[in-house]
N, C-alpha and C positions, 0 to 999 in steps of 0.2 A: 941754045937749046931753048927749043920750042916750046911755049906754054901749052898745056892741052888741057882741055875744057872738058868737062864731065857731066854729060844732062841726064837728070834722074829719069826711070819710067815713072811716068803719071799712074802706072797700075801698082808697081813697089810702094810709091807712097800711100794712094788710097790702102791698099792695106794695111799698113802701118798706120794710119788714122785710124782703121778701125778697131784694131787690135788695142790700141792705147784710151780710145774712150771706152771700148768693153771693159777695161780693168781698171778706169776711172768709177764706171757706173755700179762694178762689181763692190769693190773697196770703200765706195761711199755709202753704199746702200747696209753692209754687214758690219753692225756694230757690237762687240762681242761686251754683255754685261757683265761686270764684276759686282759682288757683294760685296758694300763697304764696310768698315769699321767704324760703331756706332762711335760718335763725338765725345759724347759722355757715357758712363752706365754706371750703377750703384746696384748692388744686391744687399738690401741690408735686413741681418736678424736682429728677431726681438730680442733672442737670449742666445748671447754668445758661450754661455757658462759649457764647460764638456759635462755630457749626459745632462743637458738640458733640452726640454723640449719650447718650441716656439711657432712661430709663422716668419714671414720674410717680406719687403716689399722691395721693389723694384721702381726706379728709375733712370730713363736713355735722353738722349737729344738723338734723334734721328740725324742719319748722315745722307738720306737719298727716301724719294716718295715711295710709296711702299703700294700703292694701289690699294683697292677696296679690300675689306675682311683680310689683312693682311694676323698669318700665322706668329705667336710668338712661343718661343720654348725658354724654362731655365733647366737647363742639365747642372744636376745636385748630386750628379752619381760620385764625384769625386767625394764629395761630402759627408751624403748619405744613401744609401742605396734602398732603404728600406722609409719610404714617404708615406705618412696616413693618407690614404683615399676616401675617408667618410667625411661627407659634408663638403669637398674640395669645391673652392669657390675662387671666384676671382672680384674685384670691387675696384672702381678709383676710391669709390667714399669720399673721405677726409683725408686721401695721402698728400695731398697738397699742403697741407697743416699740419698733419702727425704724418710720418716725419718729413718730409720734403715741404720746400717752401715755393717750388717753382714751377712745379712741374704740372702740365695738364692731366687732370684725373682721365683714366678710360675704363672698360668696364670691359669682360672678355666672355666668349661662354664658358660652362661646364670644364673646364680643363681635365686631361687625361693623363695617368701617371705612369709611366711607363720606363721599371728599370733605372729611377730614379732622376726620369726629366719629366718635368710637368709641363705639357704641350695645351696650349688653347687659341682659338680666333679672336682677337682683337674687333672690337665693335668700331674701332676707330683708325681714319684715315692716318696712315703717319706721313708728315711731311717733313721734310730738308729742313734741320736747323731749330725745330721746334719738340721740348722738351715735353717728357709723359711718363706718368707714374701709377701705378695700380699695387693693392698688395692682395697676396695669394694665404686664404686659409684653409686649416683642414680643420679637424674635430679627432681627438681635444687641439692639435697642434699638427704642422706640417710639419717639423723637420725633429729628429732626436738626434743631439750632435754627437759625436763621435771623441777621440781622446784629445787634448787640448793638442795645437799644432795649426801650420797654415794647409789652406786648402784653395780649390780655383772650383768655380762654375763660369759656365758659361752660358751668356743673355744674346739671345737671337730677336730681334722684331723685323718680320719683314727680310727682305735680304741683306739686314744690317747684322753684324754680333759683336762681340767685342768679349773676354775672359777676364773675369774680377776675381778679384785673391778675397777670400775668406778666411777668417781667424776665430778658433774655436779656442776659450782662455779656460785656465784649472779655475780651480774651486770657484768663490767667489769673487776673483780679482777682478773683474769690470764693474765691482759694487765698490761702496764704503759707508760709513756708519757716521752718522752725523751725531755730537750728544753735547747737551745743555741740559742748563739749571735752572729752573722760575723760583727765585728767593722769597724766604717766607719776609708777611709784610704783615706790619701793623701800626696805624697812626691813628692817634687820639688825639682834640683838640676840643679846649671848652672856649665858650663864648654869653656873654661878656665874662670879663673876670669877675664883678662884684654882684652881690644881688641884694637889692635891699629889703625889709621887712616894713619898714616908714615906722610911725608912732603905734606902739606895741596899743592893747586894750584889754582890760578885765571885764570886759561884756561880749565881745566878739572873736571871733578868729581871725589874727593877723596872715595873709598870705605874701608872699614875696611877688616879685616881679617876674623870678625865671629865669635859668639857663640853659643852653644847650650843649651838651656833651657827641662831639660827631666822632664816628667811628668808622676807620676802613680798617681792611684785612682782605688776605688770599685765603685765611685758613679753611680747610676741610671739612673743621665742624662748628664753625660759629666763632661768639666771643663770648667774655664774661668781664660784665663790671663792679667794684665795689666802693664802697664809701666808707670813710672814717672822717671824724672830725676833734678839734686840739681840745675843749674843752667837754664833750657829753652835756652840750648846751650853749645858750648866749651868757656868757661870762663879762662882769663888768668890774674892773679894778679899779675905777672908782669908788664903787660901795662894797666889792669881795661877793658880791651876790651872783649866785648862776641858775638861771631859767632851765631846770634840768630836762634833758631829753624822755620823751617817753621811752619805753618797753621797743627795742630794737629786734624784737621776737616776736611781734603781734602786731596787726592790721589796727592803726587805731583810730578813730572817727572822732576829730579835733573838736568837732562841738560837743563832745562829752567833757573837755576839760576847761571849758570856761571857765572862768574864776578861777584857775589853778596854775600853777607853772607848769608850761607842757612847750615841746619844741621838738618839731618833726621835719622827716625830707619824704617828701611824695615823689614817685615819678609819674609825669604826666603823659607821655608820649614815648612809643620806640617804635620806628619806622621800620623795621625788620625785628622781628623777635618779644622779649614779654620783662615784664618787670618781675621780679623776685617777689611771692606773695606777700611780705609785711611792707613794703614798700609803694605797693601799686596805687594808683590815685587816678581814676579817670574822672577827675573834675568834680570829686565830692569830697573832698577836705580831708580825706585819709594818707596815713604814711607810717612809719615808722622812726624811735629813735635814731642816735648816733653814739658811738663810744669811740674811744681810741685804737679800739681796734677794727679790723677790717668784717663792713658787713657787705656780702652779697646786694646789690640793687635791681641788676638788670644782667641779661642776658638773650642770646641766639644759638640756639642748638644745629643751623643749618649752614651748608655754606654759604657765604656770605662776600662776596667783592666790591660790592657799590656801597655808599657810602649810606650809614644806619646814625640817624639822628635821634637823642635819647633829651626827653624834656624834665628837667629838673626843679621844682620849686619847695621853699620851707615855710613851713608853719609854726607860729605861737600863740600861746595863751598866757594870761600874767595873772597874779594875786593883785585884787587892788592895795594891799599894803608894800609890794615892791618898790622898793627905793628908788625916785627917780634919778636918772643918769642919761649923757647921750653916748655909751660907752660899750653898751651890751652887744657885744659881738662873737664868732665864732670863726675857724679856718677850717673848710671841708676839704680833705683830699680824694682825689677820684682816682681808681687807680682802673686801669683795662687790661685784657688780655686775649689774643688768639689762642683759639683751639685748634691745633696741628695736626 
């Protein structure tokens, strides 16, 4: 069998090469552009309650470069066909801190509202992989929510889009109540625990070094303080004699009691509040007596939670004939309470 050899016609080869080149040029230059799906998109309602009114914030990550002044729209027609159009506006503002944390804020032209679709032109060119956010508001609010249930909303940014799920909750099921109690408090302390009058004189008023009573309370109407004593004066067991208290109901100037038996308590200072009348002493040696019954000595009628310091001192005068002894003493009891 003889081998046959065929030779290609040069004109046919030239024609085939031309057609192949033309097709390659056509398919290389024709590149269809398809809309992309947003890498990430969020449509957040400020009020999710059924019948509730609120605005929305959007955040998305671009899937493709948008070109200058891209169109943005949020199709809310499935959620609400009646959007408020008064004072409709778009502002990035603080959207990257509230409610979103990563988005680049962008602004837009005054939006339009048509059949539940909010449309506007962005002032920012969207770049692939970059996240953007903005807030859409109206007066008094953009959306009045329908009945509770699941809804969808289409977000479009340039050539990219994504359908988001939006849920409307019933009643106040997206809120909860926090309850707590601040307990009533009242504390009191006395320092020091002893107070010395020293050696008494029949020719002068003897005054003690004094004590401080500290009161701390969160009462709404302040506090009160009372005092009583064990002996209604300074009593000596050795002699059986008592240097009697002066009147509990009058403010006594103790210098008028020199050369007589007299014992009194004076409130020298109150950080916040006042001494009760008979016991007031502002450095003038005045005060009132004590008895085994409680007598109000100081008070504060205002709200008080800071520490209040009440200064107390005792004063005494004696007869020249009082029997000598080193055991004249008394125990004073202080009682305090908050006015809640």
